[in-house]
BAPAFI-50827 format. One record per atom (N, C-alpha, C): atom name; x, y, z. Coordinates in pm, whole numbers, plus 50000, padded with zeros to 5 digits. Layout:
BAPAFI-50827
(pt CA (X Y Z)) ...
END
This chain:
BAPAFI-50827
(pt N (48104 48319 51200)) (pt CA (48136 48387 51065)) (pt C (48086 48296 50984)) (pt N (48022 48322 50816)) (pt CA (48014 48221 50762)) (pt C (48112 48199 50673)) (pt N (48099 48090 50590)) (pt CA (48205 48033 50486)) (pt C (48229 48171 50392)) (pt N (48117 48250 50378)) (pt CA (48164 48370 50285)) (pt C (48264 48494 50313)) (pt N (48224 48478 50505)) (pt CA (48321 48572 50557)) (pt C (48476 48511 50582)) (pt N (48487 48374 50595)) (pt CA (48620 48305 50580)) (pt C (48664 48370 50457)) (pt N (48637 48333 50350)) (pt CA (48630 48364 50238)) (pt C (48698 48481 50216)) (pt N (48666 48596 50262)) (pt CA (48685 48714 50244)) (pt C (48777 48765 50300)) (pt N (48801 48699 50461)) (pt CA (48891 48705 50530)) (pt C (49054 48644 50434)) (pt N (49039 48510 50422)) (pt CA (49126 48502 50351)) (pt C (49196 48577 50222)) (pt N (49040 48631 50131)) (pt CA (49140 48703 50018)) (pt C (49178 48836 50077)) (pt N (49140 48893 50217)) (pt CA (49194 49033 50274)) (pt C (49326 49029 50273)) (pt N (49361 48888 50351)) (pt CA (49475 48892 50434)) (pt C (49585 48817 50274)) (pt N (49522 48760 50155)) (pt CA (49634 48740 50051)) (pt C (49676 48905 49996)) (pt N (49550 48940 49995)) (pt CA (49589 49135 49925)) (pt C (49698 49158 49960)) (pt N (49645 49158 50171)) (pt CA (49753 49274 50240)) (pt C (49863 49200 50201)) (pt N (49927 49073 50205)) (pt CA (50068 49017 50197)) (pt C (50104 49035 50075)) (pt N (50055 48999 49959)) (pt CA (50097 49032 49855)) (pt C (50161 49143 49761)) (pt N (50048 49257 49832)) (pt CA (50107 49409 49819)) (pt C (50130 49462 49895)) (pt N (50153 49423 49994)) (pt CA (50252 49493 50101)) (pt C (50429 49465 50062)) (pt N (50412 49330 49997)) (pt CA (50547 49287 49973)) (pt C (50626 49380 49840)) (pt N (50511 49374 49753)) (pt CA (50542 49462 49644)) (pt C (50573 49644 49636)) (pt N (50491 49657 49782)) (pt CA (50491 49818 49785)) (pt C (50673 49798 49862)) (pt N (50703 49712 49901)) (pt CA (50821 49734 49965)) (pt C (50916 49714 49852)) (pt N (50919 49669 49746)) (pt CA (51000 49629 49657)) (pt C (51005 49792 49581)) (pt N (50905 49787 49526)) (pt CA (50899 49932 49460)) (pt C (50925 50075 49549)) (pt N (50885 50057 49687)) (pt CA (50912 50212 49742)) (pt C (51005 50241 49778)) (pt N (51111 50132 49808)) (pt CA (51241 50147 49862)) (pt C (51336 50224 49770)) (pt N (51331 50204 49679)) (pt CA (51426 50229 49560)) (pt C (51360 50431 49539)) (pt N (51240 50383 49526)) (pt CA (51149 50531 49506)) (pt C (51210 50640 49635)) (pt N (51188 50584 49743)) (pt CA (51191 50621 49859)) (pt C (51327 50687 49873)) (pt N (51433 50581 49856)) (pt CA (51577 50608 49856)) (pt C (51628 50739 49782)) (pt N (51563 50763 49619)) (pt CA (51644 50862 49521)) (pt C (51511 50998 49622)) (pt N (51418 50972 49663)) (pt CA (51352 51122 49734)) (pt C (51444 51142 49783)) (pt N (51466 51074 49914)) (pt CA (51550 51119 50019)) (pt C (51672 51175 49976)) (pt N (51770 51081 49907)) (pt CA (51901 51149 49859)) (pt C (51932 51254 49738)) (pt N (51818 51248 49628)) (pt CA (51863 51327 49517)) (pt C (51821 51519 49568)) (pt N (51891 51529 49445)) (pt CA (51879 51687 49445)) (pt C (51812 51737 49326)) (pt N (51788 51635 49240)) (pt CA (51701 51702 49106)) (pt C (51628 51733 49111)) (pt N (51580 51772 48988)) (pt CA (51482 51893 48953)) (pt C (51340 51845 48985)) (pt N (51355 51719 48943)) (pt CA (51226 51637 48925)) (pt C (51178 51590 49094)) (pt N (51253 51599 49167)) (pt CA (51185 51563 49313)) (pt C (51081 51572 49342)) (pt N (51024 51707 49367)) (pt CA (50895 51741 49400)) (pt C (50745 51716 49304)) (pt N (50839 51705 49161)) (pt CA (50687 51613 49080)) (pt C (50704 51472 49130)) (pt N (50772 51364 49095)) (pt CA (50799 51232 49167)) (pt C (50720 51261 49295)) (pt N (50751 51324 49369)) (pt CA (50737 51348 49548)) (pt C (50499 51365 49545)) (pt N (50501 51451 49441)) (pt CA (50363 51487 49405)) (pt C (50297 51356 49364)) (pt N (50343 51327 49243)) (pt CA (50246 51169 49209)) (pt C (50277 51050 49292)) (pt N (50350 51072 49399)) (pt CA (50360 50938 49484)) (pt C (50244 50955 49554)) (pt N (50247 51101 49637)) (pt CA (50145 51131 49698)) (pt C (49998 51181 49680)) (pt N (49958 51165 49510)) (pt CA (49890 51173 49479)) (pt C (49720 51106 49546)) (pt N (49764 50994 49563)) (pt CA (49612 50937 49655)) (pt C (49588 50981 49780)) (pt N (49665 51059 49802)) (pt CA (49647 51110 49984)) (pt C (49538 51229 49952)) (pt N (49514 51290 49880)) (pt CA (49406 51369 49826)) (pt C (49302 51311 49726)) (pt N (49319 51282 49640)) (pt CA (49269 51215 49524)) (pt C (49150 51118 49627)) (pt N (49007 51161 49594)) (pt CA (48933 51054 49637)) (pt C (48893 50920 49546)) (pt N (48955 50806 49630)) (pt CA (48964 50650 49590)) (pt C (48888 50639 49467)) (pt N (48753 50727 49458)) (pt CA (48651 50696 49367)) (pt C (48722 50730 49209)) (pt N (48784 50846 49250)) (pt CA (48869 50920 49145)) (pt C (48963 50833 49080)) (pt N (49061 50796 49182)) (pt CA (49195 50700 49103)) (pt C (49112 50569 49082)) (pt N (48995 50549 49143)) (pt CA (48951 50385 49097)) (pt C (48880 50432 48957)) (pt N (48814 50541 48914)) (pt CA (48795 50582 48775)) (pt C (48870 50572 48703)) (pt N (49006 50605 48704)) (pt CA (49114 50653 48602)) (pt C (49170 50490 48616)) (pt N (49214 50424 48681)) (pt CA (49220 50295 48709)) (pt C (49188 50190 48612)) (pt N (49058 50212 48639)) (pt CA (48965 50111 48555)) (pt C (48902 50121 48382)) (pt N (48938 50291 48374)) (pt CA (48984 50307 48235)) (pt C (49104 50238 48182)) (pt N (49216 50265 48232)) (pt CA (49370 50179 48210)) (pt C (49321 50058 48192)) (pt N (49285 49979 48314)) (pt CA (49232 49840 48338)) (pt C (49135 49778 48240)) (pt N (49018 49862 48192)) (pt CA (48954 49788 48102)) (pt C (49025 49770 47937)) (pt N (48928 49705 47866)) (pt CA (48992 49657 47715)) (pt C (49016 49710 47611)) (pt N (48971 49887 47660)) (pt CA (49049 50041 47556)) (pt C (49132 50100 47618)) (pt N (49167 50055 47728)) (pt CA (49291 50130 47812)) (pt C (49391 50091 47766)) (pt N (49556 50179 47819)) (pt CA (49638 50113 47745)) (pt C (49708 50003 47819)) (pt N (49652 49952 47964)) (pt CA (49693 49854 48011)) (pt C (49634 49746 47970)) (pt N (49513 49761 47997)) (pt CA (49433 49666 47928)) (pt C (49435 49610 47752)) (pt N (49478 49681 47709)) (pt CA (49527 49639 47576)) (pt C (49655 49577 47601)) (pt N (49727 49640 47654)) (pt CA (49859 49522 47656)) (pt C (49838 49396 47742)) (pt N (49801 49365 47855)) (pt CA (49723 49233 47879)) (pt C (49675 49166 47815)) (pt N (49607 49228 47690)) (pt CA (49488 49130 47641)) (pt C (49603 49092 47504)) (pt N (49700 49148 47494)) (pt CA (49732 49142 47344)) (pt C (49856 49002 47470)) (pt N (49886 49027 47537)) (pt CA (49990 48907 47606)) (pt C (49875 48791 47629)) (pt N (49784 48777 47648)) (pt CA (49691 48659 47661)) (pt C (49639 48654 47793)) (pt N (49661 48784 47881)) (pt CA (49615 48765 48002)) (pt C (49403 48830 48018)) (pt N (49372 48864 47941)) (pt CA (49309 48940 47966)) (pt C (49304 49099 47991)) (pt N (49200 49109 48066)) (pt CA (49186 49272 48159)) (pt C (49192 49236 48262)) (pt N (49230 49292 48354)) (pt CA (49254 49285 48484)) (pt C (49170 49325 48622)) (pt N (49097 49439 48514)) (pt CA (48969 49500 48610)) (pt C (48853 49369 48662)) (pt N (48792 49401 48758)) (pt CA (48715 49290 48843)) (pt C (48796 49130 48889)) (pt N (48904 49144 48892)) (pt CA (49018 49059 48915)) (pt C (49089 49096 48983)) (pt N (49139 48958 49079)) (pt CA (49241 48976 49231)) (pt C (49382 49056 49168)) (pt N (49455 49032 49061)) (pt CA (49587 49097 48990)) (pt C (49562 49232 49043)) (pt N (49423 49262 48934)) (pt CA (49340 49421 48942)) (pt C (49391 49455 49084)) (pt N (49276 49426 49193)) (pt CA (49302 49478 49305)) (pt C (49451 49486 49363)) (pt N (49532 49418 49328)) (pt CA (49687 49401 49392)) (pt C (49711 49540 49299)) (pt N (49724 49568 49195)) (pt CA (49740 49652 49116)) (pt C (49714 49798 49169)) (pt N (49590 49808 49218)) (pt CA (49511 49914 49256)) (pt C (49544 49978 49406)) (pt N (49593 49827 49483)) (pt CA (49625 49856 49599)) (pt C (49754 49962 49614)) (pt N (49848 49858 49497)) (pt CA (49986 49907 49522)) (pt C (49951 50100 49471)) (pt N (49953 50105 49375)) (pt CA (49883 50265 49390)) (pt C (49808 50338 49463)) (pt N (49734 50271 49526)) (pt CA (49644 50381 49634)) (pt C (49701 50348 49805)) (pt N (49807 50254 49791)) (pt CA (49901 50246 49928)) (pt C (50017 50270 49916)) (pt N (50056 50362 49823)) (pt CA (50202 50343 49766)) (pt C (50275 50459 49882)) (pt N (50218 50575 49901)) (pt CA (50273 50706 49964)) (pt C (50281 50665 50095)) (pt N (50203 50554 50182)) (pt CA (50217 50498 50292)) (pt C (50296 50424 50340)) (pt N (50406 50386 50226)) (pt CA (50532 50308 50226)) (pt C (50622 50381 50205)) (pt N (50580 50448 50099)) (pt CA (50711 50536 50077)) (pt C (50765 50690 50141)) (pt N (50643 50722 50187)) (pt CA (50724 50813 50298)) (pt C (50734 50835 50411)) (pt N (50722 50695 50477)) (pt CA (50811 50646 50629)) (pt C (50942 50616 50587)) (pt N (50973 50519 50489)) (pt CA (51123 50482 50431)) (pt C (51177 50622 50344)) (pt N (51116 50742 50336)) (pt CA (51164 50838 50262)) (pt C (51254 50929 50418)) (pt N (51136 50909 50503)) (pt CA (51209 50974 50657)) (pt C (51305 50945 50680)) (pt N (51319 50784 50717)) (pt CA (51388 50649 50724)) (pt C (51558 50744 50671)) (pt N (51535 50693 50532)) (pt CA (51649 50734 50474)) (pt C (51688 50849 50448)) (pt N (51592 50973 50496)) (pt CA (51690 51065 50495)) (pt C (51734 51133 50681)) (pt N (51689 51017 50722)) (pt CA (51825 51031 50845)) (pt C (51940 50919 50834)) (pt N (51971 50899 50747)) (pt CA (52085 50783 50742)) (pt C (52192 50923 50723)) (pt N (52302 50835 50834)) (pt CA (52425 50956 50857)) (pt C (52541 50943 50712)) (pt N (52510 51027 50691)) (pt CA (52657 51042 50528)) (pt C (52779 51012 50557)) (pt N (52796 51040 50705)) (pt CA (52950 51038 50686)) (pt C (52981 50894 50715)) (pt N (52863 50782 50778)) (pt CA (52907 50670 50756)) (pt C (52924 50565 50631)) (pt N (52853 50635 50556)) (pt CA (52847 50588 50391)) (pt C (52961 50610 50338)) (pt N (53032 50772 50382)) (pt CA (53158 50771 50289)) (pt C (53244 50701 50361)) (pt N (53243 50654 50493)) (pt CA (53343 50602 50572)) (pt C (53374 50446 50496)) (pt N (53220 50384 50481)) (pt CA (53214 50261 50424)) (pt C (53261 50268 50225)) (pt N (53266 50399 50182)) (pt CA (53304 50442 50077)) (pt C (53444 50419 50044)) (pt N (53511 50472 50154)) (pt CA (53686 50477 50172)) (pt C (53734 50346 50198)) (pt N (53631 50240 50237)) (pt CA (53709 50114 50233)) (pt C (53622 49999 50144)) (pt N (53592 50084 50070)) (pt CA (53590 50048 49875)) (pt C (53452 49952 49882)) (pt N (53370 49992 49980)) (pt CA (53202 49920 49976)) (pt C (53158 50002 49831)) (pt N (53076 49871 49769)) (pt CA (53034 49946 49637)) (pt C (52911 50005 49666)) (pt N (52768 50082 49562)) (pt CA (52693 50132 49623)) (pt C (52578 50074 49710)) (pt N (52597 49937 49604)) (pt CA (52476 49830 49685)) (pt C (52553 49797 49833)) (pt N (52655 49755 49856)) (pt CA (52727 49684 50000)) (pt C (52657 49818 50109)) (pt N (52686 49966 50063)) (pt CA (52667 50076 50151)) (pt C (52491 50074 50200)) (pt N (52420 50074 50067)) (pt CA (52315 50072 50083)) (pt C (52258 49942 50165)) (pt N (52288 49792 50155)) (pt CA (52260 49721 50248)) (pt C (52293 49731 50376)) (pt N (52430 49738 50414)) (pt CA (52486 49743 50504)) (pt C (52463 49854 50620)) (pt N (52445 49953 50576)) (pt CA (52421 50095 50640)) (pt C (52288 50159 50658)) (pt N (52264 50161 50528)) (pt CA (52153 50261 50512)) (pt C (52042 50178 50509)) (pt N (52014 50019 50476)) (pt CA (51879 49975 50539)) (pt C (51903 49946 50670)) (pt N (52033 49896 50761)) (pt CA (52036 49892 50891)) (pt C (51973 50027 50964)) (pt N (52023 50129 50942)) (pt CA (51986 50239 50977)) (pt C (51825 50277 51001)) (pt N (51780 50243 50875)) (pt CA (51655 50280 50856)) (pt C (51529 50164 50870)) (pt N (51598 50101 50971)) (pt CA (51510 49940 50975)) (pt C (51382 49981 51070)) (pt N (51407 50064 51152)) (pt CA (51264 50151 51210)) (pt C (51167 50171 51104)) (pt N (51202 50251 50990)) (pt CA (51114 50297 50883)) (pt C (51080 50185 50835)) (pt N (51093 50135 50782)) (pt CA (51112 49952 50697)) (pt C (51000 49868 50798)) (pt N (51023 49888 50942)) (pt CA (50894 49857 51028)) (pt C (50743 49932 50998)) (pt N (50780 50046 50992)) (pt CA (50697 50105 50989)) (pt C (50618 50116 50840)) (pt N (50672 50120 50753)) (pt CA (50586 50107 50631)) (pt C (50524 49992 50637)) (pt N (50619 49856 50651)) (pt CA (50505 49750 50686)) (pt C (50414 49754 50737)) (pt N (50373 49806 50862)) (pt CA (50270 49782 50918)) (pt C (50169 49890 50877)) (pt N (50207 49963 50823)) (pt CA (50108 50099 50781)) (pt C (50062 50074 50657)) (pt N (50140 49999 50535)) (pt CA (50096 49958 50440)) (pt C (50003 49862 50458)) (pt N (50024 49727 50520)) (pt CA (49969 49678 50509)) (pt C (49810 49658 50601)) (pt N (49854 49749 50672)) (pt CA (49667 49856 50765)) (pt C (49604 49897 50664)) (pt N (49632 49980 50598)) (pt CA (49577 50049 50479)) (pt C (49541 49957 50392)) (pt N (49611 49860 50313)) (pt CA (49542 49729 50223)) (pt C (49431 49680 50269)) (pt N (49462 49675 50457)) (pt CA (49320 49592 50473)) (pt C (49230 49647 50473)) (pt N (49219 49791 50520)) (pt CA (49113 49912 50523)) (pt C (49090 49970 50391)) (pt N (49078 49879 50289)) (pt CA (49074 50000 50143)) (pt C (48922 49947 50147)) (pt N (48882 50047 50050)) (pt CA (48710 50003 50057)) (pt C (48691 50102 49916)) (pt N (48720 50220 49900)) (pt CA (48621 50248 49763)) (pt C (48719 50203 49616)) (pt N (48837 50200 49670)) (pt CA (48912 50123 49528)) (pt C (48874 50006 49513)) (pt N (48870 49931 49592)) (pt CA (48833 49812 49587)) (pt C (48728 49800 49521)) (pt N (48644 49843 49568)) (pt CA (48510 49830 49527)) (pt C (48475 49859 49348)) (pt N (48581 49970 49312)) (pt CA (48563 50034 49170)) (pt C (48671 49958 49073)) (pt N (48723 49884 49147)) (pt CA (48857 49785 49036)) (pt C (48791 49637 49066)) (pt N (48754 49597 49192)) (pt CA (48755 49460 49199)) (pt C (48589 49408 49199)) (pt N (48468 49517 49228)) (pt CA (48344 49491 49256)) (pt C (48346 49384 49357)) (pt N (48249 49319 49360)) (pt CA (48180 49261 49503)) (pt C (48141 49106 49375)) (pt N (48249 49056 49359)) (pt CA (48247 48883 49334)) (pt C (48317 48782 49431)) (pt N (48247 48735 49476)) (pt CA (48241 48662 49591)) (pt C (48346 48552 49542)) (pt N (48473 48529 49654)) (pt CA (48566 48386 49616)) (pt C (48701 48466 49517)) (pt N (48648 48622 49467)) (pt CA (48728 48638 49422)) (pt C (48795 48781 49381)) (pt N (48694 48867 49472)) (pt CA (48735 48996 49510)) (pt C (48680 49041 49610)) (pt N (48553 48975 49662)) (pt CA (48499 49014 49798)) (pt C (48588 49023 49921)) (pt N (48664 49116 49970)) (pt CA (48703 49128 50087)) (pt C (48659 49222 50149)) (pt N (48718 49219 50321)) (pt CA (48615 49213 50419)) (pt C (48541 49354 50406)) (pt N (48628 49511 50375)) (pt CA (48559 49598 50391)) (pt C (48398 49578 50271)) (pt N (48416 49496 50167)) (pt CA (48318 49491 50060)) (pt C (48202 49389 50133)) (pt N (48249 49298 50217)) (pt CA (48146 49191 50284)) (pt C (48066 49283 50412)) (pt N (48178 49381 50495)) (pt CA (48061 49448 50546)) (pt C (47968 49550 50532)) (pt N (48019 49612 50364)) (pt CA (47890 49668 50292)) (pt C (47784 49600 50274)) (pt N (47835 49493 50215)) (pt CA (47715 49377 50175)) (pt C (47595 49336 50270)) (pt N (47653 49317 50417)) (pt CA (47553 49284 50543)) (pt C (47519 49431 50529)) (pt N (47549 49575 50575)) (pt CA (47496 49657 50625)) (pt C (47357 49693 50487)) (pt N (47417 49656 50372)) (pt CA (47292 49695 50270)) (pt C (47178 49582 50289)) (pt N (47214 49404 50307)) (pt CA (47111 49358 50346)) (pt C (47048 49366 50487)) (pt N (47077 49486 50529)) (pt CA (47066 49497 50684)) (pt C (47070 49362 50815)) (pt N (47173 49308 50760)) (pt CA (47210 49247 50868)) (pt C (47354 49302 50986)) (pt N (47280 49393 51044)) (pt CA (47395 49456 51090)) (pt C (47418 49395 51212)) (pt N (47387 49248 51270)) (pt CA (47490 49210 51365)) (pt C (47621 49164 51292)) (pt N (47615 49100 51148)) (pt CA (47687 49067 51069)) (pt C (47784 49152 51050)) (pt N (47747 49237 51015)) (pt CA (47856 49381 50998)) (pt C (47917 49395 51112)) (pt N (47813 49438 51272)) (pt CA (47879 49440 51384)) (pt C (48009 49374 51392)) (pt N (47962 49225 51396)) (pt CA (48123 49115 51390)) (pt C (48199 49152 51329)) (pt N (48193 49170 51210)) (pt CA (48313 49227 51121)) (pt C (48391 49315 51141)) (pt N (48278 49453 51161)) (pt CA (48355 49534 51203)) (pt C (48440 49567 51303)) (pt N (48410 49496 51433)) (pt CA (48451 49483 51555)) (pt C (48572 49486 51506)) (pt N (48615 49395 51438)) (pt CA (48752 49290 51432)) (pt C (48822 49369 51347)) (pt N (48794 49435 51256)) (pt CA (48868 49558 51199)) (pt C (48916 49672 51264)) (pt N (48809 49709 51349)) (pt CA (48816 49826 51458)) (pt C (48941 49785 51555)) (pt N (48936 49665 51608)) (pt CA (49039 49635 51702)) (pt C (49179 49566 51594)) (pt N (49174 49533 51496)) (pt CA (49284 49614 51418)) (pt C (49354 49702 51414)) (pt N (49278 49775 51389)) (pt CA (49340 49909 51382)) (pt C (49346 49998 51451)) (pt N (49309 49974 51610)) (pt CA (49374 49976 51719)) (pt C (49504 49970 51787)) (pt N (49522 49819 51654)) (pt CA (49651 49753 51720)) (pt C (49786 49867 51617)) (pt N (49724 49841 51549)) (pt CA (49826 49917 51435)) (pt C (49862 50054 51458)) (pt N (49810 50124 51532)) (pt CA (49784 50249 51580)) (pt C (49893 50279 51691)) (pt N (49853 50162 51762)) (pt CA (49956 50153 51886)) (pt C (50068 50108 51869)) (pt N (50077 50046 51746)) (pt CA (50234 49972 51693)) (pt C (50303 50088 51638)) (pt N (50199 50200 51605)) (pt CA (50308 50304 51556)) (pt C (50347 50418 51622)) (pt N (50251 50398 51726)) (pt CA (50349 50492 51861)) (pt C (50461 50458 51926)) (pt N (50498 50281 51911)) (pt CA (50571 50251 52003)) (pt C (50682 50229 51896)) (pt N (50669 50260 51782)) (pt CA (50812 50283 51693)) (pt C (50847 50408 51709)) (pt N (50776 50504 51725)) (pt CA (50870 50604 51826)) (pt C (50856 50687 51700)) (pt N (51014 50777 51645)) (pt CA (50983 50858 51571)) (pt C (50991 50775 51396)) (pt N (50971 50672 51373)) (pt CA (50939 50601 51262)) (pt C (50822 50616 51257)) (pt N (50745 50579 51360)) (pt CA (50582 50592 51353)) (pt C (50560 50689 51333)) (pt N (50613 50814 51345)) (pt CA (50550 50958 51351)) (pt C (50588 50974 51241)) (pt N (50636 50931 51169)) (pt CA (50686 50956 51004)) (pt C (50579 50946 50887)) (pt N (50432 50943 50922)) (pt CA (50285 50905 50871)) (pt C (50262 51016 50761)) (pt N (50201 50949 50648)) (pt CA (50160 51047 50559)) (pt C (50066 51094 50643)) (pt N (50004 51255 50575)) (pt CA (49991 51384 50609)) (pt C (49804 51368 50673)) (pt N (49761 51283 50570)) (pt CA (49636 51254 50626)) (pt C (49590 51087 50671)) (pt N (49463 51072 50685)) (pt CA (49435 50908 50706)) (pt C (49412 50886 50555)) (pt N (49359 50754 50518)) (pt CA (49297 50724 50383)) (pt C (49179 50730 50408)) (pt N (49126 50803 50257)) (pt CA (48938 50831 50248)) (pt C (48907 50731 50215)) (pt N (48803 50641 50261)) (pt CA (48752 50515 50207)) (pt C (48655 50520 50142)) 
END
């Protein structure tokens, strides 16, 4: 592997770790609400969360690019804060990856939270356990396999992203060129041997992830309705 390939590997790992951590922070309360609420807004929120499953990544990337650009709502806000625009930057990749991978974290967590025993929560409430105590000590413990499934699947999905990272991050060496983009570059330059080496690595990684999902049993079975469209 060349120095550029190692840099792409590092950026891919950084993007996956940062995005997965943020996805768990954001996705946990969303999944809990979706699993427990009787609100009429539940179908709307669930549809918004699941939108990346049916939208082509280029469409999602196009609208995100408009929002992050100098004339978009987010772009104007970040510019006013002195942060510049997020398009074609690593933070922009993180934001795009969060949006695109959200259902791959929320759906396994939602399924896990839906299976939490109501009687256990009620028993804890009679012992004067507060809402946070009941959530942390009972719900999280019973939904642990769902958390593991969400972590593995979310991390793997970020690693395999292509369309949306190309739309939002472009192909900037050392800044936004992740492994999937590096493979694309190798193919375009007709370096099939180099593309093959990188592709084999991602192929083995994907197989290990799918194997882990089956080992997780019911939690691993709670996967989004379709594979990511790249």
